[in-house]
C-alpha positions as CSV (number, residue, x, y, z in Angstrom):
1,X,-43.5,-17.1,-13.4
2,X,-46.7,-19.3,-13.0
3,X,-48.1,-18.0,-16.3
4,X,-44.8,-19.3,-18.2
5,X,-45.3,-22.8,-16.6
6,X,-49.0,-22.8,-17.5
7,X,-48.4,-21.9,-21.1
8,X,-45.5,-24.6,-21.3
9,X,-48.0,-27.0,-19.8
10,X,-50.7,-26.2,-22.3
11,X,-48.3,-26.4,-25.2
12,X,-47.1,-29.9,-24.0
13,X,-50.8,-31.2,-23.8
14,X,-51.5,-29.9,-27.3
15,X,-48.3,-31.6,-28.6
16,X,-49.1,-35.0,-26.9
17,X,-52.6,-34.9,-28.2
18,X,-51.5,-34.2,-31.8
19,X,-48.9,-37.0,-31.6
20,X,-51.3,-39.7,-30.2
21,X,-54.0,-38.6,-32.9
22,X,-51.3,-39.1,-35.6
23,X,-50.3,-42.4,-34.4
24,X,-53.8,-43.9,-34.3
25,X,-54.6,-42.5,-37.6
26,X,-51.6,-44.0,-39.1
27,X,-52.1,-47.7,-37.7
28,X,-55.9,-47.6,-38.6
29,X,-55.2,-49.6,-41.8
30,X,-53.1,-52.2,-40.0
31,X,-55.8,-53.3,-37.6
32,X,-58.7,-53.7,-40.1
33,X,-58.8,-56.9,-42.3
34,X,-60.2,-56.6,-45.8
35,X,-61.9,-59.2,-47.9
36,X,-61.2,-59.3,-51.6
37,X,-63.4,-61.3,-54.0
38,X,-61.7,-63.1,-56.9
39,X,-63.8,-63.9,-59.8
40,X,-62.9,-67.1,-61.6
41,X,-64.6,-68.0,-64.7
42,X,-62.8,-71.0,-66.3
43,X,-65.1,-70.8,-69.6
44,X,-63.9,-67.3,-70.6
45,X,-60.2,-67.3,-71.7
46,X,-58.4,-64.6,-73.6
47,X,-58.2,-66.6,-76.7
48,X,-60.4,-68.7,-79.2
49,X,-60.2,-72.3,-78.2
50,X,-59.1,-74.6,-81.1
51,X,-61.9,-77.1,-80.0
52,X,-64.6,-74.3,-80.1
53,X,-63.3,-73.2,-83.5
54,X,-63.7,-76.8,-84.8
55,X,-67.1,-77.1,-83.5
56,X,-68.1,-73.8,-84.9
57,X,-66.8,-74.9,-88.4
58,X,-68.6,-78.2,-88.2
59,X,-71.8,-76.4,-87.3
60,X,-71.2,-74.3,-90.4
61,X,-71.2,-77.3,-92.6
62,X,-67.4,-78.1,-92.9
63,X,-66.7,-81.7,-92.9
64,X,-63.4,-83.2,-91.6
65,X,-62.5,-79.8,-90.1
66,X,-59.1,-79.4,-88.5
67,X,-57.1,-76.7,-87.4
68,X,-54.5,-75.5,-90.2
69,X,-52.9,-72.5,-88.5
70,X,-53.1,-70.3,-85.2
71,X,-51.7,-67.0,-84.8
72,X,-52.2,-64.2,-82.3
73,X,-55.0,-62.8,-84.4
74,X,-56.7,-65.6,-86.0
75,X,-57.5,-69.4,-86.1
76,X,-57.8,-70.9,-89.5
77,X,-59.8,-74.1,-89.9
78,X,-59.6,-76.4,-93.0
79,X,-61.9,-78.9,-94.3
80,X,-64.4,-79.9,-97.0
81,X,-67.4,-78.1,-97.9
82,X,-70.1,-78.7,-100.6
83,X,-67.8,-77.9,-103.4
84,X,-64.6,-79.2,-102.2
85,X,-61.7,-78.1,-99.9
86,X,-63.0,-75.0,-97.9
87,X,-61.4,-72.7,-95.2
88,X,-63.0,-70.7,-92.3
89,X,-61.0,-68.0,-90.4
90,X,-61.9,-67.2,-86.9
91,X,-60.7,-64.2,-84.9
92,X,-58.6,-65.4,-81.8
93,X,-60.7,-63.7,-79.2
94,X,-63.2,-65.2,-76.7
95,X,-66.3,-66.6,-78.7
96,X,-64.4,-67.2,-81.9
97,X,-66.2,-64.5,-84.1
98,X,-66.0,-65.3,-87.9
99,X,-63.7,-63.2,-89.9
100,X,-63.8,-65.0,-93.3
101,X,-65.3,-67.9,-95.0
């Protein structure tokens, strides 16, 4: 009879130990505070800025440069070159790379 009570007591201690270990592991994330770094760079957008496109066109020799058309893929700048009206096409991504002159 004493053996049955001893085995039941040991089983109860093991069960209580397992339950308390599970509870502390489950609540471990709730107690810890985490720090997230947010990177903010205002100069790098997802598109080619019209101001940047006009400045680049003027640097390439286009006079009276102005935006003629903006699409999701390209930015078209019109103006006057050495031999009359001219057009420069930039990609609509950061940095405004040249597509066609």
